[in-house]
N, C-alpha and C positions, 0 to 999 in steps of 0.2 A: 361518606358524603350525605348530605340529604338536602333533598329537594323540597321547599317550601312550594307546594301546588294546592290550587281550587280544581276538583274533578271538572266543572262545567266552563270555567275559562279557556276561552281558545287558544291564549299564548302559554298557559301551563301545560294545557294540550298537547300543545306541538313540540315544548319542550321535552315532556315525558315522552312522545314517539321519539325522537332522537335519540334520546338517553337509552331507552330500550331496544331500539334498533343497534345502537351502538354498542351494547352489551354493558352497559357502565351498572356496577354494582353501587346504588342509590338507594338511601331510604329515602319514601315519598311521605313529608308530613302534610297531610291535609289541614288546611287552615280555614276556620271559620272568620270569612270575613270582617263578623261584626265584633269578633273577640281575637284578633290577632294576640300571636303568643310573641312574649317579653323576645325570645330568641329571636323570633326573625324582625322584628324591630331593631334587635340589636345590630344585626348585621346589614340590614337596609331601613333606614328609618322612614322612607317612605311609603312601606309596608303593602307593596304591591306584590303580587305572584304573574312568574315563577320567580324564585331565587335559590342559586344552588351555591352550597357551602360544600366546597372541593376539600377543606381543611387547609390548602395552603391559599385558597383566594374567594372571593365571593363575585358571583356573575349575577345580576340584574334584571338581565334580560332576555327574553326567551331565543330571539337568533343570536346571542352571543352563546347562547348553554347548547345551540344546537351544533353552533360551528365547533364548540370545544369537544363536543361528544363525538363527531364526527373526524376531528383531528387526532381521536385516541383509536379511533375504530370505525370503519366505513366499509364492508365485505362487498356490498353491491354497486359501489360508485356512486352515492347519493350525491358527492361532492361533484360529479363530472370531471374529474380531472384531466381526461383525455382531450375533452373537448373546452376548451378554452371560450370559444362561441356561445355555447350552452352554459357554461357556469356564469357569464354575463348577461345572458338571458334571465337565467334564473333569479339573480339580483334585482335586473331590474322589474319583474315580475313581483317577487317580493315586497318592493318599495311600492310598487303601484296598489297592491292588496292591503299593504299595511297602513297606507295614508288614503287616498281615494274610496278604495272598495270599504276599509273598515268604517269610513265616514258613511256610506252611502248604505249599510247594513244598519249602523244606529240610528239612522232616519227611515229604513222601511219596518225595523223591529219594534221601534216606537214611535209608531207614526202619530199616536196619540199625543203627545206630548209637543210635537211640530206641526201643529193642524196649521201653516201656511199653504201646507200641498198633502192631498189625498197619499194613502199608502199604494196604491195604483200609478201613481206620479212617482214616487220614490222607487218602487220597483221598476218601472219602465227605465228610470236613470240609470239602476245599475246594470239594465239588459246589455250594455254594449261592453263590460265585461264578459259578462256570459258567453257574448257570441266572440269573443277576443279568447277566451279557454277553449269553446269548441271546436274552432279553426284549430287550435293548436293540439289537439288531439285527432284530428283527421289522419286514419293510417298508422297511431300509435295508441296505445294503451295508457299511454302517460304523457304529460305535458310537454317534457323537452326529450325524450329518449326512450327507448324501448323498455325501460325500469323505472322504477320509482327514483323520483332526486328533491333533492333539498327541496327544491320549488312545489311539490306534490305536497310533501308533509307540511311546508310552511303557509300553504293557502288552504288546504284541508279544512281546519277547524271555522275559518270565516264562512266558506262554502256551506258546509253543514249549516252553519246558525242560517244562514242566507234561506238556505232548503226548509228551515225547519217552520219557518214565518207563513209560508200558507202552502202546506204540503200538495193541498190538491192540485195548488197551479203550479206548483215546478214539477209535478209527474206528468202534467200534458204539455208542458214547455217545450219550444222548438229546441232543446238543448239536449238529445238523445244520448251523445257520446258524453257530455259531462254530467247527465245521472250517471250512466252506466261507470264513470269514473268513480262518483262519491259511493254508489253502491258499494263498487267494490273495495273501496278504501274502508268504508265502515262493516263489511263483512270480514275483513282481513281479521287475521289472529293477531299482528299487531296492534290494530287499533283496538279489540275488543279488550286485551290484556292492558293496557294504558288505561282505558276507560273504567274497568272492574273497580266495583267499591270495596 
């Protein structure tokens, strides 16, 4: 199996997290986005990453890859199979992350391209989401359970990107639980393994 990936892409990052966690034997092919390999374009003409070629099928979306991996092997119950409400909440969080928060991160990170408002304005616009996650982490080290879930792994890359825009601001922002959550993920053996060059 081959995963076409780009190391810093948040969508590829979360696909790699799930594949590694699920112990899938996958060869990672790092793609130069300005020089995409013909093999990738033959599998997926849109030319975005991640793309997983399992040999039997081609998966072109990060969440699709994550769910495929977890269906094969999920030793720590990332899918929250025993908690139907938790699984539904995970899907709702991921949907909001992948739509609203994704747009907010883009505006915040590339504020100079969107001069209608200041970077501070775009950051403040995203703080409703940060506060929501901070509240979810009250009394638990993870968003929806006492262990990592699909939601944690799926939300991690964009939160990492957001925190990296103004690290000094994030370091003193009123979201200590979210900061600890992010730090613990970034220092985990799993994350370090999928980010190795």
